[in-house]
C-alpha positions in Angstrom: 21.8 -21.0 -17.6 25.4 -22.0 -16.7 27.2 -25.3 -17.6 28.9 -26.9 -14.7 31.7 -29.5 -14.9 33.6 -29.1 -11.7 36.6 -27.9 -13.6 37.5 -24.9 -11.4 36.0 -26.0 -8.0 34.1 -29.0 -6.8 30.8 -29.2 -8.6 28.6 -28.2 -5.6 30.7 -25.1 -5.0 30.5 -24.1 -8.7 26.8 -24.6 -8.6 26.3 -22.5 -5.4 28.4 -19.7 -6.7 26.5 -19.6 -10.1 23.1 -19.6 -8.3 24.2 -16.8 -6.0 25.3 -14.8 -9.0 21.9 -15.2 -10.6 22.0 -18.3 -12.8 18.5 -19.7 -13.1 19.4 -23.1 -14.6 22.4 -25.1 -13.4 23.4 -27.6 -16.1 25.5 -30.4 -14.6 27.3 -31.6 -17.7 29.4 -34.4 -16.2 27.3 -37.5 -16.7 27.9 -38.5 -13.0 24.6 -39.0 -11.3 26.1 -38.5 -7.9 26.7 -34.9 -8.8 22.9 -34.3 -8.9 22.4 -35.0 -5.2 25.5 -33.0 -4.3 24.4 -29.9 -6.2 20.8 -30.2 -5.0 21.8 -30.4 -1.4 24.1 -27.4 -1.7 21.4 -25.3 -3.4 18.7 -26.4 -0.9 20.9 -25.6 2.1 21.4 -22.1 0.7 17.7 -21.6 0.2 18.0 -21.2 -3.5 16.3 -24.3 -4.9 12.9 -22.7 -5.4 14.3 -20.2 -8.0 16.9 -22.5 -9.7 16.3 -25.4 -12.0 18.7 -28.3 -12.2 19.6 -29.8 -15.6 21.7 -32.9 -16.2 23.5 -34.4 -19.1 26.6 -36.2 -20.3 26.3 -39.5 -22.0 22.9 -40.4 -20.5 21.8 -43.9 -21.5 18.3 -45.4 -21.6 19.1 -47.5 -18.5 20.1 -44.4 -16.6 16.9 -42.5 -17.4 14.8 -44.5 -15.0 17.3 -43.7 -12.2 17.6 -40.1 -13.1 13.8 -39.5 -13.0 13.9 -40.3 -9.3 16.5 -37.6 -8.6 16.1 -33.9 -8.1 16.4 -32.9 -11.8 14.1 -30.6 -13.7 15.7 -30.9 -17.2 17.4 -33.9 -18.8 19.8 -33.3 -21.8 20.0 -36.3 -24.0 22.4 -36.8 -26.9 23.9 -39.5 -29.1 23.3 -42.4 -26.6 19.6 -41.8 -26.8 19.0 -40.1 -30.2 21.0 -42.8 -32.1 19.2 -45.6 -30.2 16.7 -47.8 -32.0 13.1 -46.6 -32.0 12.3 -45.0 -28.6 8.8 -44.1 -27.3 9.7 -40.7 -26.0 7.6 -38.0 -24.6 9.1 -34.5 -24.0 8.1 -31.0 -23.1 9.4 -28.0 -24.9 9.7 -24.9 -22.8 10.3 -21.4 -24.2 12.6 -19.5 -21.9 
């Protein structure tokens, strides 16, 4: 897994480079949902999407979860905005890697 923030290159280029170098999970840690489609398109065009999972996080709120579930994301990282929320009926899957 590699954490991507678009700090050194634009986010899609960082993701593509990481996938080509063997990263199996690309964690987009920007909180910007537009980055999901951008990374997904880059990875798909390079023919790498089948072997790479896309994770997303960064201040995700309850309202955003319904939008994110329609996007090309395999893993959702939730934090304070969800965990500290009032009682939430939440279902999750734990995977051992």
